[in-house]
C-alpha positions as a Python dict, from the first residue, in 0.01 Angstrom:
ca = {
    (1, 'M'): (0, 0, 0),
    (2, 'S'): (231, -235, 178),
    (3, 'K'): (258, -311, 555),
    (4, 'Y'): (636, -185, 501),
    (5, 'H'): (539, 149, 380),
    (6, 'Q'): (227, 211, 631),
    (7, 'K'): (215, 474, 859),
    (8, 'P'): (272, 368, 1231),
    (9, 'K'): (-30, 362, 1439),
    (10, 'A'): (-19, 672, 1678),
    (11, 'R'): (-22, 559, 2040),
    (12, 'P'): (-273, 761, 2268),
    (13, 'V'): (-100, 1049, 2445),
    (14, 'A'): (-225, 1217, 2759),
    (15, 'P'): (-244, 1566, 2720),
    (16, 'Q'): (23, 1730, 2903),
    (17, 'E'): (-79, 2096, 2860),
    (18, 'E'): (-414, 2069, 3014),
    (19, 'D'): (-561, 1829, 3247),
    (20, 'A'): (-821, 1565, 3140),
    (21, 'P'): (-1193, 1668, 3213),
    (22, 'L'): (-1389, 1530, 3504),
    (23, 'D'): (-1712, 1320, 3348),
    (24, 'F'): (-1859, 1299, 3674),
    (25, 'D'): (-1966, 1459, 3973),
    (26, 'A'): (-1695, 1491, 4214),
    (27, 'A'): (-1848, 1681, 4459),
    (28, 'E'): (-2145, 1448, 4483),
    (29, 'R'): (-1925, 1115, 4486),
    (30, 'L'): (-1725, 1296, 4764),
    (31, 'K'): (-2024, 1346, 5005),
    (32, 'K'): (-2148, 1007, 4927),
    (33, 'A'): (-1803, 826, 5021),
    (34, 'L'): (-1804, 1057, 5340),
    (35, 'A'): (-2178, 961, 5431),
    (36, 'S'): (-2130, 612, 5562),
    (37, 'R'): (-1782, 635, 5721),
    (38, 'S'): (-1700, 677, 6065),
    (39, 'L'): (-1490, 1005, 6150),
    (40, 'E'): (-1095, 950, 6226),
    (41, 'E'): (-824, 1235, 6283),
    (42, 'G'): (-477, 1281, 6301),
    (43, 'I'): (-195, 1460, 6123),
    (44, 'T'): (-49, 1501, 5839),
    (45, 'I'): (346, 1549, 5786),
    (46, 'D'): (465, 1755, 5475),
    (47, 'P'): (623, 2069, 5413),
    (48, 'R'): (409, 2410, 5459),
    (49, 'G'): (246, 2469, 5096),
    (50, 'T'): (236, 2071, 5007),
    (51, 'R'): (-120, 2043, 4808),
    (52, 'I'): (-79, 1680, 4725),
    (53, 'I'): (-109, 1508, 5076),
    (54, 'D'): (-134, 1132, 5060),
    (55, 'D'): (-126, 1023, 5422),
    (56, 'G'): (-193, 1092, 5762),
    (57, 'L'): (-112, 898, 6094),
    (58, 'W'): (-175, 918, 6461),
    (59, 'I'): (-22, 752, 6773),
    (60, 'R'): (-164, 641, 7094),
    (61, 'P'): (91, 524, 7349),
    (62, 'L'): (-22, 231, 7557),
    (63, 'N'): (144, 71, 7883),
    (64, 'T'): (179, -262, 7667),
    (65, 'G'): (309, -63, 7351),
    (66, 'W'): (139, 161, 7106),
    (67, 'V'): (-173, 194, 6894),
    (68, 'L'): (-80, 317, 6534),
    (69, 'K'): (-335, 448, 6278),
    (70, 'T'): (-235, 521, 5955),
    (71, 'H'): (-463, 697, 5701),
    (72, 'I'): (-445, 668, 5325),
    (73, 'A'): (-616, 869, 5085),
    (74, 'D'): (-889, 695, 4891),
    (75, 'V'): (-854, 849, 4563),
    (76, 'P'): (-1039, 528, 4388),
    (77, 'S'): (-1381, 600, 4577),
    (78, 'I'): (-1423, 926, 4424),
    (79, 'I'): (-1289, 818, 4062),
    (80, 'P'): (-1584, 605, 3884),
    (81, 'D'): (-1433, 266, 3711),
    (82, 'K'): (-1320, 346, 3365),
    (83, 'S'): (-1378, 726, 3379),
    (84, 'V'): (-1172, 941, 3133),
    (85, 'L'): (-975, 1062, 3457),
    (86, 'E'): (-883, 681, 3518),
    (87, 'E'): (-771, 597, 3147),
    (88, 'V'): (-605, 926, 3119),
    (89, 'A'): (-373, 824, 3424),
    (90, 'R'): (-324, 483, 3289),
    (91, 'I'): (-174, 628, 2964),
    (92, 'R'): (57, 863, 3190),
    (93, 'K'): (173, 607, 3373),
    (94, 'A'): (280, 402, 3078),
    (95, 'E'): (402, 728, 2910),
    (96, 'Q'): (648, 758, 3235),
    (97, 'D'): (739, 426, 3237),
    (98, 'A'): (858, 494, 2861),
    (99, 'R'): (1045, 848, 2929),
    (100, 'G'): (1184, 773, 3281),
    (101, 'H'): (1078, 1081, 3454),
    (102, 'L'): (740, 1174, 3624),
    (103, 'I'): (417, 1279, 3509),
    (104, 'R'): (162, 1394, 3693),
    (105, 'M'): (-123, 1154, 3671),
    (106, 'F'): (-419, 1346, 3776),
    (107, 'P'): (-548, 1698, 3760),
    (108, 'G'): (-416, 1913, 4035),
    (109, 'D'): (-717, 2129, 4110),
    (110, 'F'): (-921, 1790, 4151),
    (111, 'L'): (-689, 1639, 4410),
    (112, 'D'): (-649, 1947, 4592),
    (113, 'K'): (-1036, 2014, 4612),
    (114, 'Y'): (-1212, 1633, 4678),
    (115, 'V'): (-905, 1416, 4741),
    (116, 'S'): (-572, 1562, 4938),
    (117, 'L'): (-572, 1504, 5301),
    (118, 'H'): (-589, 1913, 5377),
    (119, 'E'): (-595, 2064, 5745),
    (120, 'G'): (-977, 2104, 5870),
    (121, 'K'): (-1109, 1934, 5563),
    (122, 'Q'): (-1300, 1535, 5610),
    (123, 'R'): (-1181, 1323, 5297),
    (124, 'P'): (-1222, 958, 5231),
    (125, 'A'): (-960, 734, 5349),
    (126, 'I'): (-848, 382, 5409),
    (127, 'T'): (-734, 347, 5781),
    (128, 'F'): (-500, 57, 5923),
    (129, 'R'): (-541, 49, 6335),
    (130, 'I'): (-196, -161, 6427),
    (131, 'E'): (-145, -236, 6750),
    (132, 'L'): (219, -289, 6845),
    (133, 'D'): (421, -411, 7160),
    (134, 'R'): (724, -257, 7332),
    (135, 'S'): (978, -357, 7073),
    (136, 'G'): (766, -247, 6801),
    (137, 'S'): (650, -536, 6676),
    (138, 'V'): (265, -611, 6530),
    (139, 'K'): (56, -787, 6791),
    (140, 'D'): (-292, -709, 6540),
    (141, 'Y'): (-410, -487, 6265),
    (142, 'R'): (-762, -397, 6122),
    (143, 'V'): (-815, -248, 5773),
    (144, 'Y'): (-1143, -27, 5733),
    (145, 'R'): (-1262, 308, 5542),
    (146, 'S'): (-1303, 604, 5730),
    (147, 'A'): (-1387, 992, 5659),
    (148, 'F'): (-1035, 1119, 5788),
    (149, 'Q'): (-960, 1498, 5928),
    (150, 'S'): (-651, 1644, 5955),
    (151, 'R'): (-608, 1820, 6284),
    (152, 'Q'): (-314, 1988, 6159),
    (153, 'Q'): (-63, 1974, 5852),
    (154, 'C'): (265, 1948, 6019),
    (155, 'D'): (613, 1978, 5883),
    (156, 'Y'): (941, 1772, 5953),
    (157, 'S'): (1025, 2001, 6238),
    (158, 'P'): (1038, 1881, 6614),
    (159, 'L'): (658, 1788, 6664),
    (160, 'R'): (626, 1871, 7004),
    (161, 'G'): (662, 2252, 6957),
    (162, 'Q'): (475, 2271, 6630),
    (163, 'F'): (179, 2045, 6790),
    (164, 'N'): (177, 2108, 7120),
    (165, 'L'): (235, 1757, 7251),
    (166, 'H'): (278, 1699, 7596),
    (167, 'K'): (608, 1612, 7678),
    (168, 'D'): (582, 1229, 7788),
    (169, 'E'): (346, 1197, 7469),
    (170, 'Y'): (612, 1326, 7240),
    (171, 'Q'): (861, 1115, 7394),
    (172, 'G'): (626, 799, 7327),
    (173, 'W'): (612, 899, 6944),
    (174, 'K'): (987, 906, 6946),
    (175, 'E'): (1032, 602, 7132),
    (176, 'L'): (824, 440, 6849),
    (177, 'A'): (1008, 591, 6536),
    (178, 'K'): (1343, 384, 6707),
    (179, 'R'): (1141, 97, 6774),
    (180, 'L'): (970, 72, 6445),
    (181, 'I'): (1315, 126, 6230),
    (182, 'F'): (1529, -143, 6488),
    (183, 'S'): (1278, -405, 6457),
    (184, 'R'): (1274, -341, 6063),
    (185, 'Q'): (1580, -309, 5929),
    (186, 'G'): (1782, -497, 6249),
    (187, 'K'): (1787, -808, 6192),
    (188, 'L'): (1819, -762, 5791),
    (189, 'A'): (2144, -542, 5871),
    (190, 'I'): (2310, -791, 6062),
    (191, 'E'): (2222, -1068, 5838),
    (192, 'S'): (2372, -838, 5534),
    (193, 'D'): (2691, -764, 5730),
    (194, 'G'): (2725, -1159, 5826),
    (195, 'L'): (2721, -1199, 5455),
    (196, 'M'): (3004, -963, 5348),
    (197, 'N'): (3210, -1105, 5630),
    (198, 'N'): (3164, -1483, 5609),
    (199, 'N'): (2895, -1502, 5814),
    (200, 'K'): (3128, -1409, 6124),
    (201, 'P'): (2893, -1274, 6407),
    (202, 'E'): (2976, -887, 6495),
    (203, 'E'): (3065, -897, 6869),
    (204, 'R'): (2984, -530, 6927),
    (205, 'R'): (2710, -381, 6731),
    (206, 'E'): (2772, 7, 6699),
    (207, 'R'): (2431, 201, 6664),
    (208, 'G'): (2539, 577, 6584),
    (209, 'V'): (2301, 841, 6683),
    (210, 'M'): (2004, 781, 6441),
    (211, 'M'): (1734, 999, 6575),
    (212, 'L'): (1877, 1379, 6553),
    (213, 'E'): (1586, 1565, 6626),
    (214, 'N'): (1489, 1708, 6320),
    (215, 'D'): (1442, 1375, 6161),
    (216, 'I'): (1233, 1230, 6425),
    (217, 'M'): (923, 1288, 6247),
    (218, 'R'): (1026, 1208, 5898),
    (219, 'T'): (1160, 877, 5996),
    (220, 'L'): (843, 812, 6184),
    (221, 'V'): (646, 884, 5893),
    (222, 'H'): (874, 682, 5671),
    (223, 'E'): (867, 353, 5873),
    (224, 'A'): (479, 384, 5945),
    (225, 'M'): (387, 389, 5588),
    (226, 'L'): (663, 105, 5530),
    (227, 'L'): (471, -106, 5767),
    (228, 'T'): (145, -11, 5601),
    (229, 'N'): (293, -137, 5304),
    (230, 'T'): (391, -467, 5474),
    (231, 'L'): (48, -507, 5610),
    (232, 'A'): (-113, -459, 5295),
    (233, 'T'): (59, -742, 5153),
    (234, 'D'): (-95, -949, 5460),
    (235, 'F'): (-429, -864, 5414),
    (236, 'F'): (-423, -922, 5018),
    (237, 'K'): (-253, -1271, 5130),
    (238, 'N'): (-500, -1347, 5377),
    (239, 'N'): (-791, -1253, 5156),
    (240, 'N'): (-644, -1468, 4870),
    (241, 'V'): (-654, -1188, 4607),
    (242, 'L'): (-414, -1111, 4356),
    (243, 'A'): (-230, -800, 4374),
    (244, 'P'): (52, -588, 4243),
    (245, 'T'): (363, -706, 4387),
    (246, 'K'): (713, -575, 4384),
    (247, 'V'): (937, -893, 4363),
    (248, 'R'): (1268, -768, 4414),
    (249, 'G'): (1252, -401, 4474),
    (250, 'M'): (1632, -339, 4523),
    (251, 'S'): (1876, -121, 4401),
    (252, 'V'): (2233, -6, 4484),
    (253, 'N'): (2335, 391, 4477),
    (254, 'P'): (2692, 511, 4523),
    (255, 'I'): (2728, 760, 4819),
    (256, 'S'): (3109, 824, 4784),
    (257, 'L'): (3341, 657, 4577),
    (258, 'S'): (3729, 579, 4551),
    (259, 'P'): (4005, 641, 4334),
    (260, 'D'): (4028, 274, 4289),
    (261, 'F'): (3823, 151, 3996),
    (262, 'E'): (3855, -209, 4032),
    (263, 'F'): (3799, -169, 4384),
    (264, 'E'): (3475, 6, 4307),
    (265, 'R'): (3367, -290, 4096),
    (266, 'V'): (3464, -553, 4356),
    (267, 'C'): (3245, -367, 4608),
    (268, 'N'): (2934, -316, 4344),
    (269, 'K'): (2955, -732, 4281),
    (270, 'L'): (2956, -764, 4666),
    (271, 'C'): (2659, -551, 4734),
    (272, 'W'): (2451, -690, 4433),
    (273, 'D'): (2549, -1022, 4543),
    (274, 'V'): (2424, -984, 4897),
    (275, 'L'): (2056, -826, 4786),
    (276, 'N'): (2057, -1090, 4563),
    (277, 'H'): (2066, -1377, 4807),
    (278, 'L'): (1844, -1181, 5050),
    (279, 'S'): (1584, -1114, 4792),
    (280, 'S'): (1536, -1481, 4729),
    (281, 'S'): (1435, -1549, 5054),
    (282, 'Q'): (1210, -1184, 5101),
    (283, 'A'): (798, -1217, 4994),
    (284, 'P'): (698, -988, 4742),
    (285, 'H'): (498, -678, 4878),
    (286, 'V'): (266, -424, 4777),
    (287, 'R'): (237, -59, 4802),
    (288, 'I'): (-78, 140, 4821),
    (289, 'T'): (64, 464, 5043),
    (290, 'S'): (77, 718, 4706),
    (291, 'P'): (-211, 663, 4546),
    (292, 'M'): (-202, 1005, 4391),
    (293, 'R'): (146, 992, 4269),
    (294, 'N'): (183, 615, 4140),
    (295, 'F'): (-78, 443, 3949),
    (296, 'R'): (58, 125, 4083),
    (297, 'D'): (-46, 233, 4413),
    (298, 'Y'): (-400, 343, 4303),
    (299, 'V'): (-431, -15, 4161),
    (300, 'A'): (-389, -168, 4488),
    (301, 'L'): (-583, 99, 4675),
    (302, 'K'): (-876, 42, 4473),
    (303, 'L'): (-826, -351, 4480),
    (304, 'M'): (-831, -326, 4843),
    (305, 'G'): (-1161, -107, 4828),
    (306, 'R'): (-1323, -376, 4667),
    (307, 'V'): (-1208, -672, 4898),
    (308, 'L'): (-1361, -411, 5216),
    (309, 'S'): (-1694, -372, 5016),
    (310, 'H'): (-1711, -732, 4914),
    (311, 'Q'): (-1706, -672, 4539),
    (312, 'D'): (-1563, -907, 4264),
    (313, 'T'): (-1209, -823, 4184),
    (314, 'R'): (-1117, -1057, 3886),
    (315, 'D'): (-1164, -781, 3625),
    (316, 'M'): (-872, -619, 3779),
    (317, 'D'): (-615, -953, 3733),
    (318, 'Q'): (-504, -780, 3386),
    (319, 'D'): (-387, -454, 3552),
    (320, 'V'): (-230, -655, 3845),
    (321, 'S'): (-30, -891, 3613),
    (322, 'S'): (76, -619, 3413),
    (323, 'F'): (236, -415, 3677),
    (324, 'S'): (401, -692, 3847),
    (325, 'E'): (620, -819, 3549),
    (326, 'R'): (726, -441, 3529),
    (327, 'F'): (815, -406, 3883),
    (328, 'N'): (1175, -559, 3772),
    (329, 'A'): (1275, -397, 3461),
    (330, 'K'): (1477, -102, 3638),
    (331, 'A'): (1647, -311, 3907),
    (332, 'N'): (1782, -537, 3655),
    (333, 'D'): (1891, -221, 3427),
    (334, 'L'): (2065, -74, 3702),
    (335, 'E'): (2261, -438, 3834),
    (336, 'N'): (2373, -490, 3472),
    (337, 'L'): (2517, -148, 3443),
    (338, 'M'): (2700, -116, 3762),
    (339, 'L'): (2825, -467, 3715),
    (340, 'S'): (2959, -376, 3355),
    (341, 'D'): (3241, -175, 3219),
    (342, 'R'): (2998, 101, 3104),
    (343, 'W'): (3003, 186, 3483),
    (344, 'R'): (3354, 362, 3443),
    (345, 'S'): (3179, 694, 3298),
    (346, 'T'): (2932, 692, 3559),
    (347, 'W'): (3228, 638, 3809),
    (348, 'D'): (3441, 900, 3633),
    (349, 'R'): (3154, 1157, 3699),
    (350, 'R'): (3094, 1087, 4048),
    (351, 'F'): (3430, 1050, 4152),
    (352, 'V'): (3519, 1395, 4008),
    (353, 'H'): (3240, 1575, 4111),
    (354, 'G'): (3234, 1438, 4510),
    (355, 'R'): (3595, 1361, 4604),
    (356, 'D'): (3621, 1705, 4798),
    (357, 'Q'): (3348, 1526, 5069),
    (358, 'H'): (3574, 1247, 5140),
    (359, 'P'): (3402, 972, 5408),
    (360, 'I'): (3679, 990, 5625),
    (361, 'H'): (3648, 1392, 5700),
    (362, 'R'): (3268, 1345, 5725),
    (363, 'G'): (3329, 1058, 6007),
    (364, 'I'): (3580, 1274, 6175),
    (365, 'D'): (3307, 1555, 6186),
    (366, 'Y'): (3048, 1313, 6310),
    (367, 'A'): (3161, 1122, 6559),
    (368, 'G'): (3495, 1295, 6681),
    (369, 'P'): (3876, 1219, 6699),
    (370, 'H'): (3832, 927, 6981),
    (371, 'S'): (3602, 744, 6738),
    (372, 'N'): (3713, 442, 6520),
    (373, 'V'): (3753, 666, 6225),
    (374, 'G'): (3943, 940, 6402),
    (375, 'K'): (4154, 678, 6556),
    (376, 'L'): (4251, 502, 6222),
    (377, 'A'): (4327, 873, 6066),
    (378, 'A'): (4558, 890, 6355),
    (379, 'L'): (4718, 550, 6295),
    (380, 'C'): (4764, 604, 5925),
    (381, 'R'): (4941, 973, 5998),
    (382, 'Q'): (5152, 818, 6267),
    (383, 'E'): (5280, 557, 6035),
    (384, 'G'): (5313, 788, 5719),
    (385, 'W'): (5059, 546, 5564),
    (386, 'K'): (4837, 658, 5260),
    (387, 'W'): (4474, 610, 5442),
    (388, 'P'): (4234, 364, 5302),
    (389, 'N'): (4030, 415, 4999),
    (390, 'V'): (3688, 409, 5089),
    (391, 'S'): (3359, 326, 4927),
    (392, 'E'): (2993, 381, 5039),
    (393, 'R'): (2695, 242, 4913),
    (394, 'E'): (2297, 296, 4996),
    (395, 'L'): (2129, -20, 4946),
    (396, 'Q'): (1764, -76, 4928),
    (397, 'L'): (1579, -406, 4928),
    (398, 'Q'): (1188, -374, 4940),
    (399, 'G'): (1185, -47, 5146),
    (400, 'T'): (1449, -139, 5399),
    (401, 'N'): (1757, 108, 5364),
    (402, 'L'): (2084, -33, 5469),
    (403, 'Y'): (2423, 133, 5424),
    (404, 'F'): (2750, -20, 5325),
    (405, 'A'): (3104, 83, 5392),
    (406, 'G'): (3408, -104, 5230),
    (407, 'M'): (3815, 7, 5269),
    (408, 'N'): (4091, -107, 5096),
    (409, 'F'): (4393, -48, 5254),
    (410, 'Q'): (4726, -34, 5034),
    (411, 'P'): (5023, -99, 5234),
    (412, 'P'): (5364, 49, 5151),
    (413, 'K'): (5561, -145, 4892),
    (414, 'G'): (5709, -456, 5025),
    (415, 'Q'): (5466, -482, 5334),
    (416, 'G'): (5182, -715, 5150),
    (417, 'R'): (4876, -714, 4947),
    (418, 'D'): (4610, -497, 5009),
    (419, 'R'): (4388, -536, 5320),
    (420, 'Q'): (3989, -494, 5266),
    (421, 'V'): (3705, -499, 5506),
    (422, 'W'): (3350, -453, 5477),
    (423, 'A'): (3038, -353, 5696),
    (424, 'V'): (2674, -286, 5672),
    (425, 'S'): (2471, -94, 5924),
    (426, 'Y'): (2141, 95, 5942),
    (427, 'D'): (2326, 451, 5884),
    (428, 'P'): (2620, 523, 5698),
    (429, 'E'): (2838, 681, 5988),
    (430, 'T'): (2790, 376, 6175),
    (431, 'A'): (2855, 148, 5879),
    (432, 'L'): (3209, 366, 5842),
    (433, 'S'): (3293, 305, 6178),
    (434, 'M'): (3248, -42, 6195),
    (435, 'A'): (3451, -110, 5903),
    (436, 'S'): (3748, 130, 6051),
    (437, 'R'): (3742, -64, 6329),
    (438, 'R'): (3794, -376, 6153),
    (439, 'M'): (4049, -219, 5928),
    (440, 'M'): (4234, -128, 6250),
    (441, 'D'): (4223, -476, 6380),
    (442, 'I'): (4419, -588, 6026),
    (443, 'I'): (4688, -314, 6028),
    (444, 'G'): (4697, -232, 6378),
    (445, 'P'): (4964, -522, 6431),
    (446, 'M'): (5177, -369, 6134),
    (447, 'A'): (5221, -18, 6347),
    (448, 'S'): (5556, 62, 6479),
    (449, 'K'): (5591, 131, 6843),
    (450, 'T'): (5705, 467, 6794),
    (451, 'P'): (5485, 759, 6943),
    (452, 'P'): (5235, 942, 6744),
    (453, 'K'): (5414, 1253, 6508),
    (454, 'S'): (5144, 1487, 6638),
    (455, 'D'): (4849, 1530, 6858),
    (456, 'P'): (4650, 1227, 6794),
    (457, 'N'): (4321, 1395, 6930),
    (458, 'K'): (4380, 1636, 6587),
    (459, 'P'): (4433, 1358, 6333),
    (460, 'G'): (4520, 1505, 5988),
    (461, 'L'): (4438, 1302, 5664),
    (462, 'N'): (4729, 1273, 5360),
}
């Protein structure tokens, strides 16, 4: 039979209906892993009923700042090298890449019984002890193996009432959440905003109310784990070990769209240009904080365990190179789509679906009629102008989320060309406010001096 008529070789497929069998004594490996480790306590923050818990944390406020401890479930310490479980997880990772949807890597019962950081259970972990100053900057850190025991599984509701933290202690946790997010996002947001506005400095930085009471712990967990990934990158670099790194790690996601497709394409290009510029100066980074959900994180954590145990890591180089090569594919595909005419179909669907919740309405509801957004809406109503088209994007660069707002004002016929402004900030409301103020600076001089046609405290929108 010629090679053209041979049946293609079947690619191994991980079983979907049943989990791979354990080909090792998990209970014995758990006992052995815990025997030589010091005990660390903290909490996990996940919705009630969550059974797959990757990470925990604890914070101790100091006069000079904070000690933050993050704990990552040490899944590789329970699974032997080249076990059936690990090989099936590797196959499922390949299937996930091919199919584009999430596939569970490890058996749920195994994770539940031996690995997941459940309340009251001692589980092997890799711990980061991070010392922070009052600004949220890292002064020093240490990485070690531990036996982590969760004192309580908390959800995302206000932690003080749920965990009975003292008021001062709770305020310390809340303050750290703010410091971490401003320390990480602040400089990048200002740089992004400057790139979009020809490097003009922003005279007044407007910050929205970022820490709504119910979002404090969600923000704190997110920031703590991003910081842990950053320090993991530094750990591998200091130990001269090749680790799976994410070089680009960037995306642009539409939040709201305008009726003007050409303006939308301009916004897409501007966002990608800024991200490409910023990514060129960003160092590659490692992810380790989701070892039960992502095989890449599992491999990186396994590599870290070997470094801590002074074991050889060279046999993992092929895994590391393979992951690093595939990291950028998704970001590249998305960029190519959004900069092409193919994005029109996406724009059509998103615009039709989301036009009932225009960002101007949201901005007034959020900040009130005396805000920049409210004043802009009142000015447009007073003059009988069509209010500006608004386009919003969520930008992500290596774990950092920023928010873009663009405005396109179409003046009445005979009064010149369109006016466009842009803004980037930490949250969508602040970006919208900054863009509104910039638009007011441009179109305000065009306004007549006649009094408003209605109460400016209750601006209406055309």
